[in-house]
HTML snippet that shows the backbone in 3Dmol.js (N, CA, C, O; Angstrom):
<script src="https://3Dmol.org/build/3Dmol-min.js"></script>
<div id="view" style="width:600px;height:400px;position:relative"></div>
<script>
const pdb = `
ATOM      1  N   GLY A   1     -14.735  -0.326   3.812  1.00  0.00           N
ATOM      2  CA  GLY A   1     -14.452   0.902   3.120  1.00  0.00           C
ATOM      3  C   GLY A   1     -13.474   0.679   1.985  1.00  0.00           C
ATOM      4  O   GLY A   1     -12.821  -0.361   1.896  1.00  0.00           O
ATOM      5  N   TYR A   2     -13.390   1.632   1.160  1.00  0.00           N
ATOM      6  CA  TYR A   2     -12.505   1.561   0.010  1.00  0.00           C
ATOM      7  C   TYR A   2     -11.144   2.141   0.351  1.00  0.00           C
ATOM      8  O   TYR A   2     -11.037   3.093   1.125  1.00  0.00           O
ATOM      9  N   GLY A   3     -10.115   1.565  -0.229  1.00  0.00           N
ATOM     10  CA  GLY A   3      -8.771   2.105  -0.129  1.00  0.00           C
ATOM     11  C   GLY A   3      -8.394   2.714  -1.464  1.00  0.00           C
ATOM     12  O   GLY A   3      -9.170   2.695  -2.419  1.00  0.00           O
ATOM     13  N   VAL A   4      -7.200   3.248  -1.510  1.00  0.00           N
ATOM     14  CA  VAL A   4      -6.727   3.862  -2.747  1.00  0.00           C
ATOM     15  C   VAL A   4      -5.267   3.476  -2.946  1.00  0.00           C
ATOM     16  O   VAL A   4      -4.532   3.293  -1.976  1.00  0.00           O
ATOM     17  N   SER A   5      -4.851   3.354  -4.190  1.00  0.00           N
ATOM     18  CA  SER A   5      -3.439   3.135  -4.507  1.00  0.00           C
ATOM     19  C   SER A   5      -2.958   4.311  -5.344  1.00  0.00           C
ATOM     20  O   SER A   5      -3.665   4.804  -6.223  1.00  0.00           O
ATOM     21  N   VAL A   6      -1.734   4.749  -5.046  1.00  0.00           N
ATOM     22  CA  VAL A   6      -1.153   5.912  -5.713  1.00  0.00           C
ATOM     23  C   VAL A   6       0.287   5.585  -6.065  1.00  0.00           C
ATOM     24  O   VAL A   6       1.034   5.090  -5.222  1.00  0.00           O
ATOM     25  N   SER A   7       0.680   5.855  -7.293  1.00  0.00           N
ATOM     26  CA  SER A   7       2.091   5.703  -7.647  1.00  0.00           C
ATOM     27  C   SER A   7       2.748   7.078  -7.618  1.00  0.00           C
ATOM     28  O   SER A   7       2.170   8.075  -8.050  1.00  0.00           O
ATOM     29  N   TYR A   8       3.972   7.101  -7.094  1.00  0.00           N
ATOM     30  CA  TYR A   8       4.737   8.342  -7.006  1.00  0.00           C
ATOM     31  C   TYR A   8       6.199   7.981  -7.201  1.00  0.00           C
ATOM     32  O   TYR A   8       6.784   7.289  -6.368  1.00  0.00           O
ATOM     33  N   GLY A   9       6.788   8.439  -8.283  1.00  0.00           N
ATOM     34  CA  GLY A   9       8.169   8.055  -8.583  1.00  0.00           C
ATOM     35  C   GLY A   9       8.243   6.560  -8.808  1.00  0.00           C
ATOM     36  O   GLY A   9       7.512   6.013  -9.634  1.00  0.00           O
ATOM     37  N   ASP A  10       9.126   5.894  -8.074  1.00  0.00           N
ATOM     38  CA  ASP A  10       9.279   4.446  -8.214  1.00  0.00           C
ATOM     39  C   ASP A  10       8.566   3.681  -7.104  1.00  0.00           C
ATOM     40  O   ASP A  10       8.861   2.507  -6.878  1.00  0.00           O
ATOM     41  N   GLU A  11       7.625   4.332  -6.403  1.00  0.00           N
ATOM     42  CA  GLU A  11       6.898   3.682  -5.315  1.00  0.00           C
ATOM     43  C   GLU A  11       5.404   3.625  -5.610  1.00  0.00           C
ATOM     44  O   GLU A  11       4.863   4.459  -6.336  1.00  0.00           O
ATOM     45  N   VAL A  12       4.753   2.624  -5.029  1.00  0.00           N
ATOM     46  CA  VAL A  12       3.300   2.519  -5.047  1.00  0.00           C
ATOM     47  C   VAL A  12       2.843   2.506  -3.595  1.00  0.00           C
ATOM     48  O   VAL A  12       3.374   1.752  -2.779  1.00  0.00           O
ATOM     49  N   PHE A  13       1.859   3.340  -3.272  1.00  0.00           N
ATOM     50  CA  PHE A  13       1.329   3.438  -1.915  1.00  0.00           C
ATOM     51  C   PHE A  13      -0.086   2.879  -1.882  1.00  0.00           C
ATOM     52  O   PHE A  13      -0.907   3.193  -2.744  1.00  0.00           O
ATOM     53  N   LEU A  14      -0.366   2.049  -0.881  1.00  0.00           N
ATOM     54  CA  LEU A  14      -1.718   1.565  -0.622  1.00  0.00           C
ATOM     55  C   LEU A  14      -2.197   2.275   0.631  1.00  0.00           C
ATOM     56  O   LEU A  14      -1.549   2.191   1.675  1.00  0.00           O
ATOM     57  N   ILE A  15      -3.317   2.970   0.544  1.00  0.00           N
ATOM     58  CA  ILE A  15      -3.792   3.818   1.636  1.00  0.00           C
ATOM     59  C   ILE A  15      -5.198   3.381   2.035  1.00  0.00           C
ATOM     60  O   ILE A  15      -6.118   3.362   1.218  1.00  0.00           O
ATOM     61  N   GLY A  16      -5.339   3.030   3.309  1.00  0.00           N
ATOM     62  CA  GLY A  16      -6.653   2.697   3.856  1.00  0.00           C
ATOM     63  C   GLY A  16      -7.241   1.430   3.280  1.00  0.00           C
ATOM     64  O   GLY A  16      -6.533   0.589   2.727  1.00  0.00           O
ATOM     65  N   GLY A  17      -8.552   1.310   3.420  1.00  0.00           N
ATOM     66  CA  GLY A  17      -9.274   0.138   2.953  1.00  0.00           C
ATOM     67  C   GLY A  17      -9.896  -0.593   4.121  1.00  0.00           C
ATOM     68  O   GLY A  17     -10.297   0.021   5.110  1.00  0.00           O
ATOM     69  N   GLU A  18      -9.977  -1.912   4.003  1.00  0.00           N
ATOM     70  CA  GLU A  18     -10.524  -2.713   5.095  1.00  0.00           C
ATOM     71  C   GLU A  18      -9.789  -4.036   5.167  1.00  0.00           C
ATOM     72  O   GLU A  18      -9.196  -4.489   4.188  1.00  0.00           O
ATOM     73  N   ASN A  19      -9.837  -4.657   6.358  1.00  0.00           N
ATOM     74  CA  ASN A  19      -9.169  -5.941   6.541  1.00  0.00           C
ATOM     75  C   ASN A  19     -10.105  -7.079   6.131  1.00  0.00           C
ATOM     76  O   ASN A  19     -11.203  -6.833   5.633  1.00  0.00           O
ATOM     77  N   ALA A  20      -9.673  -8.313   6.338  1.00  0.00           N
ATOM     78  CA  ALA A  20     -10.451  -9.479   5.919  1.00  0.00           C
ATOM     79  C   ALA A  20     -11.791  -9.584   6.641  1.00  0.00           C
ATOM     80  O   ALA A  20     -12.715 -10.224   6.139  1.00  0.00           O
ATOM     81  N   LYS A  21     -11.905  -8.960   7.816  1.00  0.00           N
ATOM     82  CA  LYS A  21     -13.155  -9.001   8.584  1.00  0.00           C
ATOM     83  C   LYS A  21     -14.062  -7.810   8.284  1.00  0.00           C
ATOM     84  O   LYS A  21     -15.107  -7.658   8.916  1.00  0.00           O
ATOM     85  N   GLY A  22     -13.673  -6.957   7.322  1.00  0.00           N
ATOM     86  CA  GLY A  22     -14.494  -5.823   6.935  1.00  0.00           C
ATOM     87  C   GLY A  22     -14.327  -4.592   7.802  1.00  0.00           C
ATOM     88  O   GLY A  22     -15.081  -3.630   7.659  1.00  0.00           O
ATOM     89  N   LYS A  23     -13.350  -4.605   8.700  1.00  0.00           N
ATOM     90  CA  LYS A  23     -13.091  -3.442   9.557  1.00  0.00           C
ATOM     91  C   LYS A  23     -12.246  -2.429   8.795  1.00  0.00           C
ATOM     92  O   LYS A  23     -11.283  -2.814   8.132  1.00  0.00           O
ATOM     93  N   PRO A  24     -12.585  -1.139   8.872  1.00  0.00           N
ATOM     94  CA  PRO A  24     -11.793  -0.121   8.173  1.00  0.00           C
ATOM     95  C   PRO A  24     -10.395   0.012   8.765  1.00  0.00           C
ATOM     96  O   PRO A  24     -10.207  -0.121   9.974  1.00  0.00           O
ATOM     97  N   VAL A  25      -9.430   0.273   7.913  1.00  0.00           N
ATOM     98  CA  VAL A  25      -8.048   0.504   8.346  1.00  0.00           C
ATOM     99  C   VAL A  25      -7.555   1.819   7.744  1.00  0.00           C
ATOM    100  O   VAL A  25      -7.982   2.224   6.663  1.00  0.00           O
ATOM    101  N   SER A  26      -6.655   2.471   8.462  1.00  0.00           N
ATOM    102  CA  SER A  26      -6.109   3.750   7.980  1.00  0.00           C
ATOM    103  C   SER A  26      -4.612   3.651   7.709  1.00  0.00           C
ATOM    104  O   SER A  26      -3.923   4.668   7.637  1.00  0.00           O
ATOM    105  N   SER A  27      -4.111   2.437   7.560  1.00  0.00           N
ATOM    106  CA  SER A  27      -2.679   2.242   7.353  1.00  0.00           C
ATOM    107  C   SER A  27      -2.244   2.661   5.953  1.00  0.00           C
ATOM    108  O   SER A  27      -3.051   2.734   5.026  1.00  0.00           O
ATOM    109  N   VAL A  28      -0.951   2.934   5.826  1.00  0.00           N
ATOM    110  CA  VAL A  28      -0.330   3.248   4.539  1.00  0.00           C
ATOM    111  C   VAL A  28       0.825   2.275   4.350  1.00  0.00           C
ATOM    112  O   VAL A  28       1.695   2.170   5.215  1.00  0.00           O
ATOM    113  N   THR A  29       0.840   1.567   3.232  1.00  0.00           N
ATOM    114  CA  THR A  29       1.904   0.622   2.906  1.00  0.00           C
ATOM    115  C   THR A  29       2.519   1.055   1.587  1.00  0.00           C
ATOM    116  O   THR A  29       1.806   1.426   0.655  1.00  0.00           O
ATOM    117  N   SER A  30       3.858   1.007   1.509  1.00  0.00           N
ATOM    118  CA  SER A  30       4.514   1.376   0.252  1.00  0.00           C
ATOM    119  C   SER A  30       5.292   0.192  -0.302  1.00  0.00           C
ATOM    120  O   SER A  30       5.827  -0.625   0.447  1.00  0.00           O
ATOM    121  N   PHE A  31       5.344   0.116  -1.618  1.00  0.00           N
ATOM    122  CA  PHE A  31       6.067  -0.924  -2.339  1.00  0.00           C
ATOM    123  C   PHE A  31       7.032  -0.253  -3.304  1.00  0.00           C
ATOM    124  O   PHE A  31       6.679   0.717  -3.976  1.00  0.00           O
ATOM    125  N   THR A  32       8.248  -0.774  -3.368  1.00  0.00           N
ATOM    126  CA  THR A  32       9.217  -0.283  -4.341  1.00  0.00           C
ATOM    127  C   THR A  32      10.183  -1.412  -4.682  1.00  0.00           C
ATOM    128  O   THR A  32      10.386  -2.324  -3.880  1.00  0.00           O
ATOM    129  N   MET A  33      10.774  -1.352  -5.861  1.00  0.00           N
ATOM    130  CA  MET A  33      11.775  -2.337  -6.268  1.00  0.00           C
ATOM    131  C   MET A  33      13.162  -1.736  -6.098  1.00  0.00           C
ATOM    132  O   MET A  33      13.422  -0.621  -6.551  1.00  0.00           O
ATOM    133  N   ARG A  34      14.047  -2.470  -5.449  1.00  0.00           N
ATOM    134  CA  ARG A  34      15.441  -2.058  -5.290  1.00  0.00           C
ATOM    135  C   ARG A  34      16.337  -3.260  -5.567  1.00  0.00           C
ATOM    136  O   ARG A  34      16.216  -4.298  -4.916  1.00  0.00           O
ATOM    137  N   ASP A  35      17.216  -3.116  -6.515  1.00  0.00           N
ATOM    138  CA  ASP A  35      18.164  -4.178  -6.869  1.00  0.00           C
ATOM    139  C   ASP A  35      17.462  -5.510  -7.122  1.00  0.00           C
ATOM    140  O   ASP A  35      17.968  -6.562  -6.730  1.00  0.00           O
ATOM    141  N   GLY A  36      16.310  -5.472  -7.771  1.00  0.00           N
ATOM    142  CA  GLY A  36      15.581  -6.690  -8.096  1.00  0.00           C
ATOM    143  C   GLY A  36      14.779  -7.273  -6.953  1.00  0.00           C
ATOM    144  O   GLY A  36      14.207  -8.354  -7.097  1.00  0.00           O
ATOM    145  N   ASN A  37      14.718  -6.589  -5.823  1.00  0.00           N
ATOM    146  CA  ASN A  37      13.966  -7.063  -4.663  1.00  0.00           C
ATOM    147  C   ASN A  37      12.792  -6.137  -4.380  1.00  0.00           C
ATOM    148  O   ASN A  37      12.905  -4.918  -4.509  1.00  0.00           O
ATOM    149  N   LEU A  38      11.673  -6.718  -3.996  1.00  0.00           N
ATOM    150  CA  LEU A  38      10.500  -5.936  -3.622  1.00  0.00           C
ATOM    151  C   LEU A  38      10.625  -5.525  -2.163  1.00  0.00           C
ATOM    152  O   LEU A  38      10.746  -6.376  -1.283  1.00  0.00           O
ATOM    153  N   LEU A  39      10.597  -4.217  -1.905  1.00  0.00           N
ATOM    154  CA  LEU A  39      10.638  -3.700  -0.539  1.00  0.00           C
ATOM    155  C   LEU A  39       9.242  -3.250  -0.152  1.00  0.00           C
ATOM    156  O   LEU A  39       8.589  -2.514  -0.892  1.00  0.00           O
ATOM    157  N   ILE A  40       8.788  -3.697   1.014  1.00  0.00           N
ATOM    158  CA  ILE A  40       7.478  -3.329   1.534  1.00  0.00           C
ATOM    159  C   ILE A  40       7.685  -2.612   2.852  1.00  0.00           C
ATOM    160  O   ILE A  40       8.315  -3.145   3.766  1.00  0.00           O
ATOM    161  N   LYS A  41       7.149  -1.388   2.951  1.00  0.00           N
ATOM    162  CA  LYS A  41       7.281  -0.601   4.185  1.00  0.00           C
ATOM    163  C   LYS A  41       5.909  -0.243   4.700  1.00  0.00           C
ATOM    164  O   LYS A  41       5.790   0.419   5.731  1.00  0.00           O
TER     165      LYS A  41
END
`;
const viewer = $3Dmol.createViewer("view");
viewer.addModel(pdb, "pdb");
viewer.setStyle({}, {cartoon: {color: "spectrum"}});
viewer.zoomTo();
viewer.render();
</script>
């Protein structure tokens, strides 16, 4: 399945998609920069 990426403020969210084996996932991961470091939640 397809996932989507959305930027909001200083964050980028990755929503859904599929894993390396082609199984659908419903996870949400966020990325943001703080003090020169990439934070992944």
